N, C-alpha and C positions, 0 to 999 in steps of 0.2 A: 746239747753236746752228745756225740755218738757214744761216749763212754757210758752214758746213762741207759743206753739200750741193752747193755750187758748186765744181767741180773746180779752177777757176783760183785759188780762194782757199786751197786746201789747202796751198800752199807758204808762206803767211804765218804768222808767229808770232801767238799770242794778242794781244800788244801791238799788232802792226801791224793786226790785225783791228779792234781797238778804235779805232785812228786812222782806218781806212778807213770804218768803218760810218757815222759822221756825214755824211761826204761823199756816200756812196751814198744815204743818207736824203734829203739835200738835193736830189740829182738826181731822186729819185723824186717828191719834193714838187713840184719845178718842173714835171715832166711832168704831174702831177696837176692843178696850177694851170692849165697850158696847156690841158689837156683840158676843164677847167671853163669857161675862157674861150671855147673853141671851141663849147661847147654851153650857151649862157647860158639860164637858166630864166626870168629876168625881172629886174625892177628894183625897188628899194625907194626910196620917196620919203618924206621927212619934210616936212610942211607946217605952217606956223604958222597956226592957225585963229583969226581975229579973232572969229568967231561964237561959238566954244566957249571961247576964252581959253586954249588949250593947244596943244601940238604933237601932231599925229596922223600915223600911219604909213599909207601906201598901198603894198600889195604888188601889183605888176603883172606878170601872165604875158603874155609876148610870143610869139605863135606864130611858127613858122618861116615865112619868106617875108614877114613884115610889113614894110611901109614906109608912111610917113605919107601918100604919095600914094594908096595903095589902102585907107586906113582907112575911107573912106565905105562900102565894101562889106563891112566886117567888123563883126559884132555886138560890142558892148562889154557885158560882163556885170559888173554891180556886185554884189559879194558881201558881205553883212553877215556878221559873225563871220569876217572875212577875215584873221585872224592866221594866220601860218604853222603854229602849233600847233593851230589850230582847223580850218577848212574850206578854206583856200586851196589847199593842195597837192592834196588828192584831187579837188576840183572842177576845178582846172586840168588834172589828169591825165585826167579824164573828157572834158573838151573836146578834149584832144589825141587821145584814143582815137577820138572821133567824126570828128575831122579826118583821122586816118590812114586811116579807113575810106572816106574820100572822099565822105561823104554830108552833110557840114556844112561851111559855110565856116569859115575860120580866124577865131578870136575872141580878143579881149583879155579878160582877167579882171582886174578891179580889186578887190582884197581890202581892205576897210576894217578895219584892225586896231582892236581894242577897247581902251578904257581903263576904261569903266564902262558895260557894256551895259544894266544895269538902269536907269540914268539915261537913256541915250540912246534906248532902244527903247520907253519907256513914256510915256504922257501922265499928268497928275496923276490920282490916284485918290481917291475919297471913302471908301474902305474903310480903317478905322483899323488893322485887323490888317496889311494890306499896307504901310501907312505905317510901322508899327513894325518890320516884318521887313525892308523895303527903304527905308531913310530917304533915299536919294539919288534916288529915282525922280521921274519927271515932266518929263524934259528932251527929249521927242521933238520938240517944235516947234523948238527950237534945232538939234537934229541934222538935221532936215529942211532947215532953212535952210543948214546946213553942206553938205549934199549938193548943194543947188541953187546956192548962191552961191560955193562954194569947190571942192568935189570935182569936179563935172562940168565946170566951166570949166577947171580945171587939167588934167584928162584930155584934153579936147578941144584945148587949146592945145598940150599936149605930144605927143599921139599922133594928133590929127586928129579931125574930127567924124564920127561914125557915124550912119547912117540908122536903126539899131536899138539901143536901149538896154534891157537886161534887168536886172531886180532879183531877187535871190534872198534870201529870208529864212526862217528857221525859228524856231519857238517864239516867244520875245519878238521875234525878228527878223521872224517872220511877222506878229505884231501890228503892228510898225512898217510893214512892207510893205503891210498892209491899210490902215493909216491914210494912207499916201502915196497909194495907189490911190483912196481915197475923197475925200481932201482936196486932193491935188496930182497928179492923174492924169497930166498931161502931162509930168511929170518923167521918166517911163519909159513905154515902149509895151508892154512885156511884163513880167508879174509872176509869179514862181514862188513861191507861198506854201505853205510846208510846216508842218503842225502848228501853226497860229497860236494864240497864247495869248489867244484872244478872251474868255476868262473874266475878264480883267483889268477891274477897276472894275465888277464885276457885269454884264459884257457890254454896257457902255454904247456902245462903238463899233459892235458888231453891231446894237444897237437903232437906231442912227442910219444904218445902211448904206443902207436903202432910200431915205429922203428925200435923203441925200447924193448917191446915184447920180442921182436925178432932177433935182437943183437945181444941182449943181456942174459941173465941166468935162465937155465933151462930146468931148474928145480920144479917139480910138480906142485901145483897149487889149485885149490878149489876156491872160487870167488862167488860171493852172493852180493849183488848190487840191488839196493832198494831205494825207491823214491816215492813221495806222496804228491798231493796236490800242493805244490810248492812254487808255482810259477813256471813259465815257459822255458826259461833258461836252465833252471835246475833239472827239469824233466828231460829236456833235450840232451844236456850234458851227460846225465846218468845213462840214458839210452845209448848214446854214442859210445860211452865207455864199455857198456855191455856188448854192443855190436863188435867192437874191436876185440874184446876178450873172447867172445863166443866164436870168433873166426880163428882162434889161436890154439885149437886143440893139438895141432902138430907141435906146438911149443909147450905142451904139458899144462895147459890151463883149461880147467873145466869151469864154465861160467853159468850163473843163474841170474834171473832178473825178476823182481817183484815190483809191481805198481800198486800202490795203496791209495786209491782215490778218496777214501774217507779220512785220511790222516794228513795233518799239516806238519810243518817243520818242528813244532814243539811237541807233537803227540806221536810221531812215527816210530821212534826208536824201539819202544817195548813191543809193539805189534810186529815190527819188521824182524826183530830178533826171534820172536816166537815163531814166525813163519819160517825163518831160516833154519831154526833148530828142527822144525817139523820136516823140512826138506832133507836135512842132514841125517835125521833119525826118523825114517818114515813111519815107524810104529807109533810115534807120538800123535799121529793123526787119527789113530783108531779109536 
């Protein structure tokens, strides 16, 4: 027993050790709790969504040195798939890494936890096979209203209004991020779109991209499109999206593209966001 390795405890009988051990454990737990309080990672908020008709969780990473008065100078990163067991922790860690290097301003991360991502991240499809496989799909319009009417106002009221709002989405989240960019561009000013599932509904959103860029919001946006070794369709669609966006400078869109041949669909997100941040903050590459 580890207690025997501590000389001061060698004088106690086994019975006394059993009595002392719970007390020692409680002291240790108290110290641990105090340490956790001293190094808070963030906050968890549960909000009642009138738009979606359900409770939703927001995980918020709060950088060291944050205060509401300085929030305007801090980017706020809205992360789809923002559950703690999904992308919230490693993306927040990446932001902390860049901050520690002194080449990026402190940033809040708002992770939007999922309940049904297939429902929330997709618009209705005409493909019967997809309807059969994913019967809850088609709720992206409501989810976009949720972001616009409930999430961003809550964050700005609680943490202050930032001059820079960044959206990160991968896969179906990348499909949603693309839909927001094309239909509600002013909701965010920077879009990090990774491996977007533009194949959805036989590429109908991609086919609308060019006219949507020309006819809808002229709000300025910077867009980073990334894709890995993920099959011919995924690569082709991502490149097509970039081509359309890169030809849209007169419509206030500045586009970037990254191809990561060493990454697949399951591994690309972290590396893609790392590269995107290096492009956004060039000193990070030094």
